[in-house]
C-alpha positions as MATLAB code, in Angstrom:
seq = 'MIKKIVDSWPASINDAEAREDWGWKYKFDLASMTIEMLKNLSAKKA';
ca = [
     -12.777  -51.390    7.043;
     -15.681  -48.927    6.950;
     -15.809  -49.212    3.157;
     -16.255  -52.994    3.450;
     -19.167  -52.484    5.849;
     -20.824  -49.896    3.626;
     -20.292  -52.015    0.520;
     -22.143  -54.882    2.231;
     -25.315  -52.797    2.721;
     -28.166  -53.367    0.264;
     -28.703  -50.730   -2.422;
     -32.385  -50.519   -1.511;
     -34.856  -51.887    1.004;
     -38.334  -53.056    0.081;
     -40.646  -52.275    2.983;
     -43.914  -53.139    1.174;
     -44.696  -56.124    3.410;
     -44.022  -54.189    6.621;
     -46.323  -51.410    5.422;
     -49.048  -53.896    4.566;
     -48.690  -56.215    7.588;
     -47.900  -53.703   10.335;
     -48.936  -50.364    8.895;
     -45.279  -49.340    9.170;
     -44.297  -45.927    7.815;
     -40.856  -44.394    7.656;
     -40.157  -41.466    9.963;
     -37.346  -39.787    8.014;
     -36.847  -38.909    4.381;
     -33.392  -38.041    3.058;
     -33.627  -34.324    3.924;
     -34.920  -34.812    7.482;
     -32.440  -37.646    8.106;
     -29.542  -35.415    7.018;
     -30.676  -32.546    9.247;
     -31.096  -34.861   12.242;
     -27.730  -36.522   11.648;
     -25.883  -33.198   11.372;
     -27.645  -31.855   14.457;
     -26.583  -34.891   16.488;
     -23.035  -34.884   15.152;
     -22.714  -31.197   16.068;
     -23.986  -31.910   19.591;
     -21.356  -34.624   20.052;
     -18.610  -32.293   18.834;
     -19.490  -29.534   21.325;
];
């Protein structure tokens, strides 16, 4: 079931309009997202 959900996600997201219209900027890059995710998973495990 999880594989079906993941397979339905888009391969990429174009945020050009959000950046232009709202001044949106992403908060996490891949490295910081991974660190944050592992930190939170470890906290749940404890």
